PyMOL commands that place a pseudoatom at each C-alpha (Angstrom):
pseudoatom trace, name=CA, resn=MET, resi=1, chain=A, elem=C, hetatm=0, pos=[0.000, 0.000, 0.000]
pseudoatom trace, name=CA, resn=ASN, resi=2, chain=A, elem=C, hetatm=0, pos=[1.903, 3.013, -1.206]
pseudoatom trace, name=CA, resn=ILE, resi=3, chain=A, elem=C, hetatm=0, pos=[0.119, 5.947, 0.411]
pseudoatom trace, name=CA, resn=ASN, resi=4, chain=A, elem=C, hetatm=0, pos=[1.313, 8.952, 2.312]
pseudoatom trace, name=CA, resn=LEU, resi=5, chain=A, elem=C, hetatm=0, pos=[-0.527, 8.670, 5.615]
pseudoatom trace, name=CA, resn=THR, resi=6, chain=A, elem=C, hetatm=0, pos=[1.549, 11.326, 7.332]
pseudoatom trace, name=CA, resn=THR, resi=7, chain=A, elem=C, hetatm=0, pos=[-0.716, 14.186, 6.343]
pseudoatom trace, name=CA, resn=ILE, resi=8, chain=A, elem=C, hetatm=0, pos=[-3.941, 12.284, 6.930]
pseudoatom trace, name=CA, resn=LEU, resi=9, chain=A, elem=C, hetatm=0, pos=[-2.965, 10.721, 10.221]
pseudoatom trace, name=CA, resn=LEU, resi=10, chain=A, elem=C, hetatm=0, pos=[-1.017, 13.411, 12.043]
pseudoatom trace, name=CA, resn=ALA, resi=11, chain=A, elem=C, hetatm=0, pos=[-3.124, 16.335, 10.850]
pseudoatom trace, name=CA, resn=ALA, resi=12, chain=A, elem=C, hetatm=0, pos=[-6.340, 14.569, 11.730]
pseudoatom trace, name=CA, resn=ILE, resi=13, chain=A, elem=C, hetatm=0, pos=[-5.135, 13.633, 15.200]
pseudoatom trace, name=CA, resn=MET, resi=14, chain=A, elem=C, hetatm=0, pos=[-3.849, 17.114, 15.923]
pseudoatom trace, name=CA, resn=LEU, resi=15, chain=A, elem=C, hetatm=0, pos=[-7.103, 18.659, 14.691]
pseudoatom trace, name=CA, resn=VAL, resi=16, chain=A, elem=C, hetatm=0, pos=[-9.266, 16.658, 17.068]
pseudoatom trace, name=CA, resn=SER, resi=17, chain=A, elem=C, hetatm=0, pos=[-10.664, 19.511, 19.121]
pseudoatom trace, name=CA, resn=THR, resi=18, chain=A, elem=C, hetatm=0, pos=[-10.789, 19.601, 22.896]
pseudoatom trace, name=CA, resn=ALA, resi=19, chain=A, elem=C, hetatm=0, pos=[-14.584, 19.340, 22.575]
pseudoatom trace, name=CA, resn=THR, resi=20, chain=A, elem=C, hetatm=0, pos=[-14.173, 16.069, 20.682]
pseudoatom trace, name=CA, resn=ALA, resi=21, chain=A, elem=C, hetatm=0, pos=[-11.569, 14.914, 23.166]
pseudoatom trace, name=CA, resn=SER, resi=22, chain=A, elem=C, hetatm=0, pos=[-14.097, 15.173, 25.998]
pseudoatom trace, name=CA, resn=MET, resi=23, chain=A, elem=C, hetatm=0, pos=[-16.936, 13.410, 24.136]
pseudoatom trace, name=CA, resn=ALA, resi=24, chain=A, elem=C, hetatm=0, pos=[-17.813, 9.763, 24.590]
pseudoatom trace, name=CA, resn=PHE, resi=25, chain=A, elem=C, hetatm=0, pos=[-18.536, 7.884, 21.380]
pseudoatom trace, name=CA, resn=ASP, resi=26, chain=A, elem=C, hetatm=0, pos=[-20.920, 5.029, 20.734]
pseudoatom trace, name=CA, resn=TRP, resi=27, chain=A, elem=C, hetatm=0, pos=[-19.488, 2.354, 18.480]
pseudoatom trace, name=CA, resn=VAL, resi=28, chain=A, elem=C, hetatm=0, pos=[-21.220, 1.462, 15.235]
pseudoatom trace, name=CA, resn=THR, resi=29, chain=A, elem=C, hetatm=0, pos=[-20.602, -1.150, 12.567]
pseudoatom trace, name=CA, resn=PHE, resi=30, chain=A, elem=C, hetatm=0, pos=[-19.271, 0.464, 9.402]
pseudoatom trace, name=CA, resn=ARG, resi=31, chain=A, elem=C, hetatm=0, pos=[-19.798, -1.558, 6.229]
pseudoatom trace, name=CA, resn=SER, resi=32, chain=A, elem=C, hetatm=0, pos=[-18.007, -0.836, 2.986]
pseudoatom trace, name=CA, resn=GLU, resi=33, chain=A, elem=C, hetatm=0, pos=[-19.565, -2.507, -0.038]
pseudoatom trace, name=CA, resn=PRO, resi=34, chain=A, elem=C, hetatm=0, pos=[-16.700, -1.570, -2.362]
pseudoatom trace, name=CA, resn=GLY, resi=35, chain=A, elem=C, hetatm=0, pos=[-14.186, -2.651, 0.305]
pseudoatom trace, name=CA, resn=ARG, resi=36, chain=A, elem=C, hetatm=0, pos=[-16.120, -5.836, 1.027]
pseudoatom trace, name=CA, resn=PHE, resi=37, chain=A, elem=C, hetatm=0, pos=[-15.656, -5.535, 4.810]
pseudoatom trace, name=CA, resn=SER, resi=38, chain=A, elem=C, hetatm=0, pos=[-17.203, -4.378, 8.055]
pseudoatom trace, name=CA, resn=VAL, resi=39, chain=A, elem=C, hetatm=0, pos=[-15.516, -3.012, 11.163]
pseudoatom trace, name=CA, resn=LEU, resi=40, chain=A, elem=C, hetatm=0, pos=[-16.562, -1.336, 14.424]
pseudoatom trace, name=CA, resn=MET, resi=41, chain=A, elem=C, hetatm=0, pos=[-15.742, 2.378, 14.515]
pseudoatom trace, name=CA, resn=PRO, resi=42, chain=A, elem=C, hetatm=0, pos=[-16.544, 5.149, 16.988]
pseudoatom trace, name=CA, resn=GLY, resi=43, chain=A, elem=C, hetatm=0, pos=[-19.686, 7.054, 15.973]
pseudoatom trace, name=CA, resn=PRO, resi=44, chain=A, elem=C, hetatm=0, pos=[-21.687, 9.012, 15.283]
pseudoatom trace, name=CA, resn=GLY, resi=45, chain=A, elem=C, hetatm=0, pos=[-21.878, 8.569, 11.544]
pseudoatom trace, name=CA, resn=ASP, resi=46, chain=A, elem=C, hetatm=0, pos=[-19.780, 6.720, 9.047]
pseudoatom trace, name=CA, resn=PRO, resi=47, chain=A, elem=C, hetatm=0, pos=[-16.077, 7.346, 8.596]
pseudoatom trace, name=CA, resn=LYS, resi=48, chain=A, elem=C, hetatm=0, pos=[-14.976, 9.763, 5.923]
pseudoatom trace, name=CA, resn=LEU, resi=49, chain=A, elem=C, hetatm=0, pos=[-13.373, 8.517, 2.722]
pseudoatom trace, name=CA, resn=ASP, resi=50, chain=A, elem=C, hetatm=0, pos=[-10.207, 10.640, 2.909]
pseudoatom trace, name=CA, resn=THR, resi=51, chain=A, elem=C, hetatm=0, pos=[-8.269, 8.971, 0.150]
pseudoatom trace, name=CA, resn=SER, resi=52, chain=A, elem=C, hetatm=0, pos=[-9.246, 7.390, -3.112]
pseudoatom trace, name=CA, resn=THR, resi=53, chain=A, elem=C, hetatm=0, pos=[-6.145, 7.717, -5.215]
pseudoatom trace, name=CA, resn=THR, resi=54, chain=A, elem=C, hetatm=0, pos=[-5.201, 5.965, -8.429]
pseudoatom trace, name=CA, resn=SER, resi=55, chain=A, elem=C, hetatm=0, pos=[-1.464, 5.810, -9.002]
pseudoatom trace, name=CA, resn=GLN, resi=56, chain=A, elem=C, hetatm=0, pos=[0.744, 4.390, -11.713]
pseudoatom trace, name=CA, resn=SER, resi=57, chain=A, elem=C, hetatm=0, pos=[3.510, 1.892, -11.113]
pseudoatom trace, name=CA, resn=PRO, resi=58, chain=A, elem=C, hetatm=0, pos=[5.733, -0.195, -13.399]
pseudoatom trace, name=CA, resn=ALA, resi=59, chain=A, elem=C, hetatm=0, pos=[3.316, -3.087, -12.771]
pseudoatom trace, name=CA, resn=GLY, resi=60, chain=A, elem=C, hetatm=0, pos=[0.257, -1.021, -13.731]
pseudoatom trace, name=CA, resn=PRO, resi=61, chain=A, elem=C, hetatm=0, pos=[-2.267, 1.221, -12.005]
pseudoatom trace, name=CA, resn=TYR, resi=62, chain=A, elem=C, hetatm=0, pos=[-3.464, 0.673, -8.452]
pseudoatom trace, name=CA, resn=THR, resi=63, chain=A, elem=C, hetatm=0, pos=[-6.102, 2.473, -6.395]
pseudoatom trace, name=CA, resn=THR, resi=64, chain=A, elem=C, hetatm=0, pos=[-5.827, 3.130, -2.669]
pseudoatom trace, name=CA, resn=TYR, resi=65, chain=A, elem=C, hetatm=0, pos=[-8.879, 3.739, -0.468]
pseudoatom trace, name=CA, resn=MET, resi=66, chain=A, elem=C, hetatm=0, pos=[-8.689, 4.983, 3.130]
pseudoatom trace, name=CA, resn=TYR, resi=67, chain=A, elem=C, hetatm=0, pos=[-11.530, 5.780, 5.543]
pseudoatom trace, name=CA, resn=THR, resi=68, chain=A, elem=C, hetatm=0, pos=[-10.879, 7.784, 8.714]
pseudoatom trace, name=CA, resn=GLN, resi=69, chain=A, elem=C, hetatm=0, pos=[-12.877, 8.317, 11.895]
pseudoatom trace, name=CA, resn=PRO, resi=70, chain=A, elem=C, hetatm=0, pos=[-11.799, 10.476, 14.834]
pseudoatom trace, name=CA, resn=SER, resi=71, chain=A, elem=C, hetatm=0, pos=[-12.204, 9.310, 18.395]
pseudoatom trace, name=CA, resn=ASP, resi=72, chain=A, elem=C, hetatm=0, pos=[-11.860, 11.002, 21.747]
pseudoatom trace, name=CA, resn=LYS, resi=73, chain=A, elem=C, hetatm=0, pos=[-8.202, 9.889, 21.970]
pseudoatom trace, name=CA, resn=GLY, resi=74, chain=A, elem=C, hetatm=0, pos=[-7.011, 9.755, 18.386]
pseudoatom trace, name=CA, resn=MET, resi=75, chain=A, elem=C, hetatm=0, pos=[-8.044, 8.315, 15.046]
pseudoatom trace, name=CA, resn=PHE, resi=76, chain=A, elem=C, hetatm=0, pos=[-9.112, 5.029, 13.454]
pseudoatom trace, name=CA, resn=LEU, resi=77, chain=A, elem=C, hetatm=0, pos=[-8.401, 4.266, 9.800]
pseudoatom trace, name=CA, resn=VAL, resi=78, chain=A, elem=C, hetatm=0, pos=[-9.213, 1.357, 7.524]
pseudoatom trace, name=CA, resn=GLY, resi=79, chain=A, elem=C, hetatm=0, pos=[-8.328, 0.940, 3.877]
pseudoatom trace, name=CA, resn=TRP, resi=80, chain=A, elem=C, hetatm=0, pos=[-7.331, -1.298, 1.030]
pseudoatom trace, name=CA, resn=VAL, resi=81, chain=A, elem=C, hetatm=0, pos=[-5.603, -1.318, -2.341]
pseudoatom trace, name=CA, resn=ASP, resi=82, chain=A, elem=C, hetatm=0, pos=[-6.938, -2.618, -5.646]
pseudoatom trace, name=CA, resn=TYR, resi=83, chain=A, elem=C, hetatm=0, pos=[-4.128, -3.588, -7.994]
pseudoatom trace, name=CA, resn=ALA, resi=84, chain=A, elem=C, hetatm=0, pos=[-4.313, -4.094, -11.756]
pseudoatom trace, name=CA, resn=PRO, resi=85, chain=A, elem=C, hetatm=0, pos=[-5.491, -7.662, -12.465]
pseudoatom trace, name=CA, resn=THR, resi=86, chain=A, elem=C, hetatm=0, pos=[-2.170, -8.407, -14.190]
pseudoatom trace, name=CA, resn=PHE, resi=87, chain=A, elem=C, hetatm=0, pos=[-0.083, -7.414, -11.165]
pseudoatom trace, name=CA, resn=ASN, resi=88, chain=A, elem=C, hetatm=0, pos=[1.184, -10.332, -9.091]
pseudoatom trace, name=CA, resn=PHE, resi=89, chain=A, elem=C, hetatm=0, pos=[2.869, -9.670, -5.786]
pseudoatom trace, name=CA, resn=ASN, resi=90, chain=A, elem=C, hetatm=0, pos=[4.718, -11.707, -3.215]
pseudoatom trace, name=CA, resn=THR, resi=91, chain=A, elem=C, hetatm=0, pos=[2.678, -11.729, 0.015]
pseudoatom trace, name=CA, resn=GLN, resi=92, chain=A, elem=C, hetatm=0, pos=[5.648, -11.359, 2.385]
pseudoatom trace, name=CA, resn=LYS, resi=93, chain=A, elem=C, hetatm=0, pos=[7.188, -8.573, 0.305]
pseudoatom trace, name=CA, resn=GLU, resi=94, chain=A, elem=C, hetatm=0, pos=[3.817, -6.801, 0.206]
pseudoatom trace, name=CA, resn=LEU, resi=95, chain=A, elem=C, hetatm=0, pos=[3.486, -7.041, 4.001]
pseudoatom trace, name=CA, resn=ASP, resi=96, chain=A, elem=C, hetatm=0, pos=[7.043, -5.700, 4.396]
pseudoatom trace, name=CA, resn=ALA, resi=97, chain=A, elem=C, hetatm=0, pos=[6.369, -2.858, 1.947]
pseudoatom trace, name=CA, resn=ASN, resi=98, chain=A, elem=C, hetatm=0, pos=[3.156, -1.869, 3.729]
pseudoatom trace, name=CA, resn=ARG, resi=99, chain=A, elem=C, hetatm=0, pos=[4.935, -1.678, 7.082]
pseudoatom trace, name=CA, resn=ASP, resi=100, chain=A, elem=C, hetatm=0, pos=[7.998, 0.074, 5.683]
pseudoatom trace, name=CA, resn=ASN, resi=101, chain=A, elem=C, hetatm=0, pos=[6.034, 2.627, 3.628]
pseudoatom trace, name=CA, resn=PHE, resi=102, chain=A, elem=C, hetatm=0, pos=[3.830, 3.440, 6.589]
pseudoatom trace, name=CA, resn=ILE, resi=103, chain=A, elem=C, hetatm=0, pos=[6.790, 3.918, 8.960]
pseudoatom trace, name=CA, resn=LYS, resi=104, chain=A, elem=C, hetatm=0, pos=[8.623, 5.990, 6.337]
pseudoatom trace, name=CA, resn=GLY, resi=105, chain=A, elem=C, hetatm=0, pos=[5.533, 8.154, 5.735]
pseudoatom trace, name=CA, resn=LEU, resi=106, chain=A, elem=C, hetatm=0, pos=[5.050, 8.802, 9.443]
pseudoatom trace, name=CA, resn=LYS, resi=107, chain=A, elem=C, hetatm=0, pos=[7.964, 11.211, 9.801]
pseudoatom trace, name=CA, resn=GLY, resi=108, chain=A, elem=C, hetatm=0, pos=[10.066, 10.761, 12.892]
pseudoatom trace, name=CA, resn=SER, resi=109, chain=A, elem=C, hetatm=0, pos=[8.512, 7.412, 13.696]
pseudoatom trace, name=CA, resn=ARG, resi=110, chain=A, elem=C, hetatm=0, pos=[10.138, 4.249, 14.863]
pseudoatom trace, name=CA, resn=LEU, resi=111, chain=A, elem=C, hetatm=0, pos=[9.023, 0.638, 14.802]
pseudoatom trace, name=CA, resn=VAL, resi=112, chain=A, elem=C, hetatm=0, pos=[8.366, -0.572, 18.355]
pseudoatom trace, name=CA, resn=SER, resi=113, chain=A, elem=C, hetatm=0, pos=[7.265, -4.150, 17.701]
pseudoatom trace, name=CA, resn=GLU, resi=114, chain=A, elem=C, hetatm=0, pos=[5.759, -6.478, 15.118]
pseudoatom trace, name=CA, resn=ARG, resi=115, chain=A, elem=C, hetatm=0, pos=[4.345, -9.979, 14.877]
pseudoatom trace, name=CA, resn=PRO, resi=116, chain=A, elem=C, hetatm=0, pos=[2.673, -12.204, 12.294]
pseudoatom trace, name=CA, resn=VAL, resi=117, chain=A, elem=C, hetatm=0, pos=[-1.135, -12.421, 12.374]
pseudoatom trace, name=CA, resn=THR, resi=118, chain=A, elem=C, hetatm=0, pos=[-3.717, -14.182, 10.240]
pseudoatom trace, name=CA, resn=TYR, resi=119, chain=A, elem=C, hetatm=0, pos=[-7.260, -13.622, 9.079]
pseudoatom trace, name=CA, resn=GLY, resi=120, chain=A, elem=C, hetatm=0, pos=[-8.599, -17.112, 8.494]
pseudoatom trace, name=CA, resn=THR, resi=121, chain=A, elem=C, hetatm=0, pos=[-5.955, -18.600, 6.223]
pseudoatom trace, name=CA, resn=SER, resi=122, chain=A, elem=C, hetatm=0, pos=[-4.727, -15.203, 4.983]
pseudoatom trace, name=CA, resn=GLN, resi=123, chain=A, elem=C, hetatm=0, pos=[-1.360, -13.886, 6.130]
pseudoatom trace, name=CA, resn=GLY, resi=124, chain=A, elem=C, hetatm=0, pos=[-0.911, -10.594, 7.901]
pseudoatom trace, name=CA, resn=ARG, resi=125, chain=A, elem=C, hetatm=0, pos=[1.295, -8.532, 10.133]
pseudoatom trace, name=CA, resn=GLU, resi=126, chain=A, elem=C, hetatm=0, pos=[0.631, -6.432, 13.198]
pseudoatom trace, name=CA, resn=PHE, resi=127, chain=A, elem=C, hetatm=0, pos=[3.033, -3.672, 14.141]
pseudoatom trace, name=CA, resn=ILE, resi=128, chain=A, elem=C, hetatm=0, pos=[3.302, -0.811, 16.586]
pseudoatom trace, name=CA, resn=ALA, resi=129, chain=A, elem=C, hetatm=0, pos=[5.061, 2.433, 15.705]
pseudoatom trace, name=CA, resn=GLU, resi=130, chain=A, elem=C, hetatm=0, pos=[5.379, 5.711, 17.548]
pseudoatom trace, name=CA, resn=THR, resi=131, chain=A, elem=C, hetatm=0, pos=[6.299, 9.325, 17.044]
pseudoatom trace, name=CA, resn=ASP, resi=132, chain=A, elem=C, hetatm=0, pos=[6.672, 12.083, 19.623]
pseudoatom trace, name=CA, resn=ALA, resi=133, chain=A, elem=C, hetatm=0, pos=[2.906, 12.710, 19.290]
pseudoatom trace, name=CA, resn=VAL, resi=134, chain=A, elem=C, hetatm=0, pos=[1.195, 9.360, 18.644]
pseudoatom trace, name=CA, resn=VAL, resi=135, chain=A, elem=C, hetatm=0, pos=[1.328, 5.615, 19.145]
pseudoatom trace, name=CA, resn=VAL, resi=136, chain=A, elem=C, hetatm=0, pos=[0.036, 3.642, 16.168]
pseudoatom trace, name=CA, resn=LYS, resi=137, chain=A, elem=C, hetatm=0, pos=[-1.063, 0.030, 16.138]
pseudoatom trace, name=CA, resn=SER, resi=138, chain=A, elem=C, hetatm=0, pos=[-1.697, -1.423, 12.709]
pseudoatom trace, name=CA, resn=ARG, resi=139, chain=A, elem=C, hetatm=0, pos=[-2.679, -4.697, 11.136]
pseudoatom trace, name=CA, resn=VAL, resi=140, chain=A, elem=C, hetatm=0, pos=[-2.172, -5.497, 7.486]
pseudoatom trace, name=CA, resn=TYR, resi=141, chain=A, elem=C, hetatm=0, pos=[-3.801, -8.535, 5.894]
pseudoatom trace, name=CA, resn=ILE, resi=142, chain=A, elem=C, hetatm=0, pos=[-3.415, -9.860, 2.370]
pseudoatom trace, name=CA, resn=ILE, resi=143, chain=A, elem=C, hetatm=0, pos=[-6.818, -11.334, 1.539]
pseudoatom trace, name=CA, resn=GLY, resi=144, chain=A, elem=C, hetatm=0, pos=[-7.072, -12.639, -1.983]
pseudoatom trace, name=CA, resn=ARG, resi=145, chain=A, elem=C, hetatm=0, pos=[-5.446, -9.980, -4.157]
pseudoatom trace, name=CA, resn=ARG, resi=146, chain=A, elem=C, hetatm=0, pos=[-6.133, -7.144, -1.725]
pseudoatom trace, name=CA, resn=PRO, resi=147, chain=A, elem=C, hetatm=0, pos=[-3.990, -5.711, 1.030]
pseudoatom trace, name=CA, resn=TYR, resi=148, chain=A, elem=C, hetatm=0, pos=[-6.191, -4.361, 3.861]
pseudoatom trace, name=CA, resn=MET, resi=149, chain=A, elem=C, hetatm=0, pos=[-4.774, -2.027, 6.501]
pseudoatom trace, name=CA, resn=LEU, resi=150, chain=A, elem=C, hetatm=0, pos=[-6.317, -1.177, 9.859]
pseudoatom trace, name=CA, resn=ILE, resi=151, chain=A, elem=C, hetatm=0, pos=[-4.739, 1.660, 11.822]
pseudoatom trace, name=CA, resn=ALA, resi=152, chain=A, elem=C, hetatm=0, pos=[-5.482, 2.869, 15.336]
pseudoatom trace, name=CA, resn=ALA, resi=153, chain=A, elem=C, hetatm=0, pos=[-3.589, 6.018, 16.306]
pseudoatom trace, name=CA, resn=THR, resi=154, chain=A, elem=C, hetatm=0, pos=[-3.706, 7.256, 19.879]
pseudoatom trace, name=CA, resn=ARG, resi=155, chain=A, elem=C, hetatm=0, pos=[-2.300, 10.548, 21.115]
pseudoatom trace, name=CA, resn=LYS, resi=156, chain=A, elem=C, hetatm=0, pos=[0.746, 9.880, 23.254]
pseudoatom trace, name=CA, resn=GLY, resi=157, chain=A, elem=C, hetatm=0, pos=[0.068, 9.752, 26.977]
pseudoatom trace, name=CA, resn=LEU, resi=158, chain=A, elem=C, hetatm=0, pos=[-3.505, 8.479, 26.561]
pseudoatom trace, name=CA, resn=ASP, resi=159, chain=A, elem=C, hetatm=0, pos=[-4.581, 4.871, 26.983]
pseudoatom trace, name=CA, resn=ASP, resi=160, chain=A, elem=C, hetatm=0, pos=[-7.102, 3.639, 24.423]
pseudoatom trace, name=CA, resn=SER, resi=161, chain=A, elem=C, hetatm=0, pos=[-5.962, 0.012, 24.303]
pseudoatom trace, name=CA, resn=LEU, resi=162, chain=A, elem=C, hetatm=0, pos=[-9.432, -1.472, 24.890]
pseudoatom trace, name=CA, resn=ASN, resi=163, chain=A, elem=C, hetatm=0, pos=[-10.921, 0.454, 21.959]
pseudoatom trace, name=CA, resn=VAL, resi=164, chain=A, elem=C, hetatm=0, pos=[-7.902, -0.272, 19.766]
pseudoatom trace, name=CA, resn=GLU, resi=165, chain=A, elem=C, hetatm=0, pos=[-8.311, -4.013, 20.365]
pseudoatom trace, name=CA, resn=ARG, resi=166, chain=A, elem=C, hetatm=0, pos=[-12.083, -3.749, 19.858]
pseudoatom trace, name=CA, resn=PHE, resi=167, chain=A, elem=C, hetatm=0, pos=[-11.512, -2.077, 16.484]
pseudoatom trace, name=CA, resn=LEU, resi=168, chain=A, elem=C, hetatm=0, pos=[-8.847, -4.519, 15.286]
pseudoatom trace, name=CA, resn=ALA, resi=169, chain=A, elem=C, hetatm=0, pos=[-10.764, -7.615, 16.399]
pseudoatom trace, name=CA, resn=SER, resi=170, chain=A, elem=C, hetatm=0, pos=[-14.007, -6.475, 14.745]
pseudoatom trace, name=CA, resn=PHE, resi=171, chain=A, elem=C, hetatm=0, pos=[-12.695, -6.495, 11.150]
pseudoatom trace, name=CA, resn=LYS, resi=172, chain=A, elem=C, hetatm=0, pos=[-14.662, -8.925, 8.979]
pseudoatom trace, name=CA, resn=ILE, resi=173, chain=A, elem=C, hetatm=0, pos=[-14.556, -9.633, 5.266]
pseudoatom trace, name=CA, resn=SER, resi=174, chain=A, elem=C, hetatm=0, pos=[-18.052, -9.796, 3.785]
pseudoatom trace, name=CA, resn=ARG, resi=175, chain=A, elem=C, hetatm=0, pos=[-16.960, -11.505, 0.577]
pseudoatom trace, name=CA, resn=PRO, resi=176, chain=A, elem=C, hetatm=0, pos=[-13.544, -12.356, -0.844]
pseudoatom trace, name=CA, resn=ALA, resi=177, chain=A, elem=C, hetatm=0, pos=[-11.749, -9.839, -3.021]
pseudoatom trace, name=CA, resn=HIS, resi=178, chain=A, elem=C, hetatm=0, pos=[-10.793, -11.455, -6.345]
pseudoatom trace, name=CA, resn=ALA, resi=179, chain=A, elem=C, hetatm=0, pos=[-9.453, -14.949, -6.587]
pseudoatom trace, name=CA, resn=THR, resi=180, chain=A, elem=C, hetatm=0, pos=[-6.013, -15.627, -5.207]
pseudoatom trace, name=CA, resn=ARG, resi=181, chain=A, elem=C, hetatm=0, pos=[-3.094, -15.767, -7.574]
for i in range(1, 181): cmd.bond("trace and resi %d" % i, "trace and resi %d" % (i + 1))
show_as sticks, trace
zoom trace
């Protein structure tokens, strides 16, 4: 997933007003038909589609989608990439690239930890990164021909671990994305 999350993530977290920071949110199930998934997100309302970008690469065009939703302690994001049907990728290299591009895009960040995860039989990776301002926990899954990325960013000094785990554990695919290679 080759997207610049720095602007989206850090700006959004820093713009969460003090009024929002003191509000309690109900959690709602967000369903994305084009993304073919559902996930619990803080409400009210559906997350905003902040990014829908088509880019060119040597292997052909790809489109990145990213939804964001603020919370009282940070931000939740979920997205995916649709690659050209002719593009074949190595799952482990794709997981590495997702992690590395995210860390690189989050200026001044460092990788704190990582571990393999799965969604059913699909491979994934969970990692934690931090900057001076935020702690980010992310999971990336390769499901069929689609990389999915879930990101929970919490302002440093605040504990939102229960909501972060609730968000990550709630991710469900509604129908597979394209046949596997």
